[in-house]
C-alpha positions as CSV (number, residue, x, y, z in Angstrom):
1,X,222.3,69.6,85.4
2,X,220.6,68.2,88.6
3,X,222.5,67.4,91.9
4,X,222.0,63.7,91.5
5,X,223.8,63.7,88.2
6,X,226.6,65.8,89.7
7,X,227.2,63.3,92.5
8,X,227.4,60.4,90.0
9,X,229.9,62.2,87.8
10,X,232.0,63.1,90.8
11,X,232.6,59.3,91.4
12,X,233.7,58.7,87.8
13,X,237.4,59.0,87.1
14,X,237.2,58.4,83.3
15,X,237.2,61.8,81.4
16,X,235.9,60.1,78.2
17,X,233.0,58.5,80.0
18,X,232.1,61.8,81.7
19,X,232.1,63.6,78.3
20,X,229.8,61.1,76.8
21,X,227.4,61.3,79.7
22,X,227.3,65.1,79.4
23,X,226.7,64.9,75.6
24,X,223.8,62.5,76.1
25,X,222.3,64.6,78.9
26,X,222.6,67.9,76.9
27,X,221.0,66.3,73.8
28,X,218.1,65.0,75.9
29,X,217.6,68.5,77.4
30,X,217.6,70.1,74.0
31,X,215.0,67.7,72.6
32,X,212.9,68.1,75.7
33,X,213.0,71.9,75.3
34,X,212.0,71.6,71.7
35,X,209.0,69.5,72.7
36,X,207.9,72.0,75.2
37,X,208.4,75.0,72.9
38,X,205.2,76.7,71.9
39,X,204.4,75.8,68.3
40,X,204.4,78.7,65.8
41,X,201.0,80.3,65.7
42,X,199.5,82.2,62.8
43,X,199.1,86.0,63.4
44,X,195.9,87.8,64.2
45,X,196.1,89.5,60.8
46,X,196.5,86.2,58.9
47,X,193.6,84.7,60.8
48,X,191.5,87.8,60.1
49,X,192.2,87.6,56.4
50,X,191.2,83.9,56.4
51,X,188.0,84.8,58.2
52,X,187.2,87.5,55.6
53,X,187.9,85.1,52.7
54,X,185.3,82.7,54.2
55,X,182.7,85.5,53.8
56,X,182.7,86.2,50.1
57,X,178.9,85.9,50.2
58,X,178.5,88.9,52.5
59,X,177.5,92.2,51.1
60,X,180.2,94.8,50.4
61,X,178.9,97.0,53.2
62,X,179.1,94.1,55.7
63,X,182.7,93.2,54.6
64,X,183.6,96.9,54.8
65,X,182.3,96.9,58.4
66,X,184.4,93.8,59.2
67,X,187.5,95.6,57.9
68,X,186.7,98.7,59.9
69,X,185.9,97.0,63.2
70,X,188.0,93.8,63.5
71,X,191.1,95.5,62.1
72,X,190.6,98.2,64.7
73,X,190.7,95.5,67.4
74,X,193.8,93.9,65.9
75,X,195.6,97.3,65.8
76,X,194.7,97.8,69.4
77,X,196.1,94.3,70.3
78,X,199.3,94.9,68.4
79,X,199.8,98.3,70.2
80,X,199.6,96.2,73.4
81,X,202.2,93.7,72.0
82,X,199.7,91.0,71.3
83,X,200.0,89.5,67.8
84,X,198.8,85.9,68.2
85,X,195.5,84.5,69.4
86,X,197.1,82.6,72.3
87,X,198.2,86.0,73.7
88,X,194.6,87.4,73.9
89,X,193.2,87.9,77.3
90,X,190.1,89.1,79.2
91,X,192.2,92.0,80.4
92,X,193.0,93.0,76.8
93,X,189.3,92.8,75.8
94,X,188.2,94.9,78.8
95,X,190.8,97.5,77.9
96,X,189.6,97.5,74.3
97,X,186.0,98.2,75.4
98,X,187.3,101.0,77.6
99,X,189.1,102.5,74.6
100,X,185.9,102.3,72.5
101,X,183.9,104.1,75.3
102,X,186.6,106.9,75.3
103,X,186.4,107.3,71.6
104,X,182.6,107.0,71.0
105,X,179.6,108.3,72.8
106,X,177.1,106.2,70.9
107,X,176.2,102.8,72.3
108,X,175.1,101.8,68.8
109,X,178.6,102.4,67.5
110,X,180.3,100.6,70.4
111,X,177.9,97.7,69.8
112,X,178.8,97.5,66.1
113,X,182.5,97.1,67.0
114,X,182.1,94.6,69.8
115,X,179.5,92.6,67.9
116,X,181.9,92.0,65.0
117,X,184.9,91.4,67.2
118,X,182.8,88.9,69.2
119,X,181.8,87.1,66.0
120,X,185.5,86.8,64.9
121,X,186.6,85.6,68.3
122,X,183.9,83.0,68.2
123,X,185.2,81.9,64.8
124,X,188.7,81.6,66.3
125,X,187.3,79.6,69.3
126,X,185.7,77.0,67.0
127,X,189.1,76.4,65.5
128,X,190.8,76.1,68.8
129,X,192.8,79.3,68.6
130,X,191.5,80.8,71.8
131,X,189.2,80.1,74.8
132,X,185.5,80.4,74.7
133,X,185.5,82.8,77.7
134,X,187.0,85.6,75.5
135,X,184.2,86.1,73.1
136,X,181.6,85.8,75.9
137,X,183.2,88.9,77.5
138,X,181.7,91.0,74.6
139,X,178.1,90.2,75.3
140,X,175.9,93.2,74.8
141,X,174.0,92.9,78.1
142,X,177.2,92.3,80.1
143,X,178.7,95.4,78.6
144,X,175.6,97.4,79.5
145,X,175.0,98.6,75.9
146,X,171.6,99.9,75.0
147,X,171.6,101.6,71.6
148,X,169.2,104.5,71.5
149,X,167.6,103.8,68.2
150,X,164.9,101.1,68.4
151,X,165.0,98.0,66.3
152,X,161.5,96.6,66.9
153,X,158.9,97.0,64.2
154,X,157.5,100.5,63.6
155,X,153.7,100.2,64.3
156,X,151.1,101.2,61.8
157,X,149.8,103.9,64.1
158,X,153.2,105.4,64.7
159,X,154.0,105.4,61.0
160,X,150.7,107.1,60.2
161,X,151.3,109.8,62.7
162,X,154.8,110.4,61.5
163,X,153.8,110.6,57.9
164,X,150.9,112.9,58.7
165,X,153.2,115.4,60.3
166,X,155.8,115.1,57.5
167,X,153.1,115.7,54.9
168,X,151.9,118.8,56.8
169,X,155.3,120.3,57.7
170,X,158.0,118.8,55.5
171,X,156.1,117.9,52.3
172,X,158.3,117.1,49.4
173,X,161.6,117.0,51.3
174,X,164.0,114.2,51.0
175,X,163.1,113.1,54.5
176,X,159.4,113.0,53.6
177,X,159.9,111.2,50.3
178,X,162.2,108.7,51.9
179,X,159.9,107.7,54.8
180,X,156.9,107.5,52.4
181,X,158.9,105.1,50.2
182,X,160.3,103.0,53.0
183,X,157.0,102.5,54.7
184,X,155.0,101.7,51.5
185,X,157.7,99.6,49.6
186,X,159.5,98.2,52.7
187,X,162.9,98.7,51.1
188,X,166.2,98.1,52.7
189,X,168.2,101.3,53.1
190,X,170.7,100.0,50.5
191,X,167.9,99.5,48.0
192,X,166.6,103.0,48.5
193,X,170.1,104.4,48.0
194,X,170.6,102.4,44.8
195,X,167.6,104.1,43.0
196,X,168.2,106.4,40.1
197,X,165.7,108.9,38.6
198,X,165.1,106.4,35.8
199,X,164.0,103.8,38.3
200,X,161.1,105.9,39.3
201,X,158.2,105.5,36.9
202,X,155.3,107.7,38.1
203,X,153.1,106.9,35.1
204,X,153.2,103.3,36.2
205,X,153.1,104.1,40.0
206,X,156.2,102.0,40.6
207,X,159.9,101.9,41.3
208,X,162.3,99.5,39.7
209,X,165.1,98.0,41.8
210,X,168.2,96.9,39.7
211,X,171.5,95.3,40.7
212,X,174.3,97.5,39.3
213,X,177.5,96.4,41.0
214,X,179.8,97.7,38.3
215,X,178.6,101.2,38.7
216,X,178.5,101.6,42.5
217,X,175.3,100.1,43.8
218,X,174.3,96.6,44.8
219,X,171.2,94.9,46.0
220,X,171.4,92.7,49.1
221,X,170.5,89.5,47.2
222,X,172.1,90.7,44.0
223,X,173.6,88.2,41.5
224,X,176.0,88.6,38.6
225,X,173.8,86.1,36.7
226,X,170.7,87.5,35.0
227,X,167.4,85.8,35.8
228,X,169.0,84.2,38.9
229,X,166.3,83.4,41.4
230,X,166.5,85.8,44.4
231,X,168.7,88.4,42.7
232,X,166.7,91.2,44.4
233,X,165.7,92.9,41.2
234,X,162.0,93.7,41.1
235,X,159.4,96.3,40.2
236,X,157.5,97.6,43.2
237,X,154.0,99.2,43.0
238,X,153.5,102.4,45.0
239,X,150.6,104.2,46.5
240,X,149.6,107.5,44.8
241,X,150.6,109.5,47.9
242,X,154.1,108.1,47.7
243,X,154.4,108.9,44.0
244,X,153.3,112.5,44.7
245,X,155.8,112.9,47.5
246,X,158.7,111.7,45.3
247,X,157.6,113.9,42.4
248,X,157.5,117.0,44.6
249,X,160.9,116.1,46.1
250,X,162.4,115.8,42.6
251,X,160.9,119.1,41.5
252,X,161.6,121.2,44.6
253,X,164.5,119.8,46.5
254,X,166.6,117.3,44.7
255,X,169.8,118.8,43.4
256,X,170.6,118.3,39.7
257,X,173.7,116.1,40.2
258,X,175.2,112.9,38.9
259,X,177.4,110.4,40.8
260,X,180.9,109.4,39.8
261,X,179.5,106.9,37.3
262,X,177.4,109.5,35.5
263,X,174.2,108.1,37.0
264,X,171.4,110.4,38.3
265,X,170.6,109.2,41.9
266,X,167.1,109.6,43.1
267,X,168.1,110.5,46.6
268,X,171.0,112.9,46.3
269,X,173.0,115.7,48.0
270,X,175.0,118.4,46.4
271,X,178.0,115.9,46.4
272,X,176.1,113.2,44.4
273,X,174.4,110.0,45.6
274,X,173.3,110.2,49.2
275,X,175.4,108.0,51.5
276,X,173.8,105.3,53.6
277,X,174.7,107.3,56.7
278,X,172.9,110.3,55.3
279,X,169.7,108.3,54.7
280,X,170.0,106.6,58.1
281,X,170.2,110.0,59.7
282,X,167.1,111.1,57.9
283,X,165.3,108.1,59.3
284,X,166.5,108.9,62.8
285,X,165.3,112.5,62.5
286,X,162.0,111.5,61.0
287,X,161.2,109.1,63.8
288,X,162.6,111.2,66.6
289,X,160.5,112.9,69.3
290,X,160.0,115.9,66.9
291,X,157.8,113.7,64.6
292,X,157.0,110.6,66.5
293,X,154.5,111.8,69.1
294,X,152.5,108.6,69.3
295,X,150.8,108.1,72.7
296,X,151.3,104.4,72.1
297,X,155.1,104.7,72.4
298,X,156.5,103.1,75.5
299,X,159.7,105.1,75.2
300,X,160.0,108.6,76.6
301,X,162.3,111.5,75.5
302,X,162.9,114.8,77.3
303,X,163.0,116.6,74.0
304,X,166.5,117.8,74.6
305,X,168.2,115.3,72.3
306,X,169.9,116.3,69.0
307,X,168.8,114.0,66.3
308,X,171.6,115.3,64.0
309,X,174.4,114.3,66.3
310,X,172.9,111.6,68.5
311,X,170.0,109.2,68.0
312,X,166.9,110.2,69.9
313,X,165.6,107.5,72.3
314,X,162.3,107.5,70.4
315,X,164.1,107.0,67.0
316,X,163.9,103.8,64.9
317,X,166.5,102.1,62.8
318,X,165.7,102.0,59.1
319,X,165.2,98.2,59.4
320,X,162.4,98.8,61.9
321,X,160.5,100.6,59.2
322,X,161.0,97.8,56.8
323,X,159.9,95.2,59.4
324,X,156.9,97.3,60.3
325,X,155.9,97.7,56.7
326,X,156.0,94.0,56.1
327,X,154.0,93.3,59.2
328,X,151.5,95.9,58.1
329,X,151.1,94.4,54.7
330,X,150.7,90.9,56.1
331,X,148.2,92.1,58.7
332,X,146.2,93.7,55.9
333,X,145.9,90.4,54.1
334,X,148.8,90.3,51.6
335,X,149.6,86.6,50.9
336,X,153.1,85.5,52.1
337,X,154.1,84.4,48.6
338,X,153.3,87.8,47.1
339,X,155.0,89.6,50.1
340,X,158.1,87.4,49.5
341,X,158.5,88.9,46.0
342,X,157.6,92.4,47.0
343,X,160.0,92.6,49.9
344,X,162.7,90.3,48.6
345,X,162.6,87.9,51.6
346,X,161.8,84.2,51.7
347,X,158.4,82.9,52.7
348,X,160.1,80.9,55.5
349,X,161.6,84.1,56.9
350,X,158.3,85.9,56.6
351,X,156.5,83.3,58.6
352,X,159.2,83.0,61.2
353,X,159.8,86.7,61.9
354,X,157.1,88.8,60.3
355,X,153.7,87.1,60.1
356,X,151.5,88.5,62.9
357,X,148.8,85.9,62.5
358,X,148.1,83.2,65.1
359,X,148.3,79.6,64.2
360,X,144.5,79.4,64.3
361,X,144.2,82.4,62.0
362,X,146.7,80.8,59.6
363,X,144.6,77.6,59.6
364,X,141.4,79.6,58.8
365,X,143.1,81.4,56.0
366,X,144.5,78.2,54.5
367,X,141.0,76.6,54.7
368,X,139.5,79.6,52.9
369,X,142.1,79.5,50.1
370,X,141.4,75.7,49.7
371,X,137.6,76.2,49.6
372,X,138.1,79.0,47.0
373,X,139.9,76.4,44.8
374,X,137.1,73.8,45.0
């Protein structure tokens, strides 16, 4: 009750009138309070579940990454008594980054967490749940993150030097067979992991990629519908040296094991099918300073890194090998439409991200194809 109202009531002698004024005033205050009350917001967990439900088209590994990283941030928020998006703050995000840096030494790992949380916060921002300034806090450059493995395309020269050393010093090992296959076939790491012994057909010099979601392996563009365009299934021709490397690996190093579905994985450990992380580590090791001694490399390493526990500054991500393999094939004259089928990537994506030719060279090639048709 304000002072002006108190003065008015003091001049009224009628108790009934005073009571009515007070009832009206209190009712008005209550309705005003209700109008100012913060509306009930959905919880961070509920909004995360909705976010995940909108991403049914993502691969299982991507969805699993969302669960690991975004839920980690939500748990951190709840431990700081923040359960709704309106309660998120820049201070909370800075504290979360500090906690990641305390838990992990790898910039690549921290980047994975912050990148996924940033994507979720941006999704929330588009729906008006929080301010745009929040997701911008998690910018890679602002956080000073520089993952040590490189994501640019592995050059042909570097690939040849790495393979030459592997052939001379680690011939027939899993590491050698894997790098030979990734460079020649341009596979995604998930595609390489999905291969069984039966998918390797040495007499035909090929591997056969098949989508088998019910028995533990999927292809990136897999489809439950047979003959669906872009289902990722294909037969890929291999060079003789790749076939030989895989044959030696199977004979000398591959353990005689099956996975939990009774399948015989091509790339295996004593526990069964090799995990993605195992294959990634093999790539990091194979492209580390121990094997990648190319004088063309613009990255230096003091040689004291441990490729088994931390990625060497010279190392490449598996996707860098795939990107380099595609560029190498296109530079060597493989037509984009054929490359599209071989590497399971659209022609549009090839031209936008992989085709090394200049516009003038593309025009010349088109002209030559047209003249050949006349």
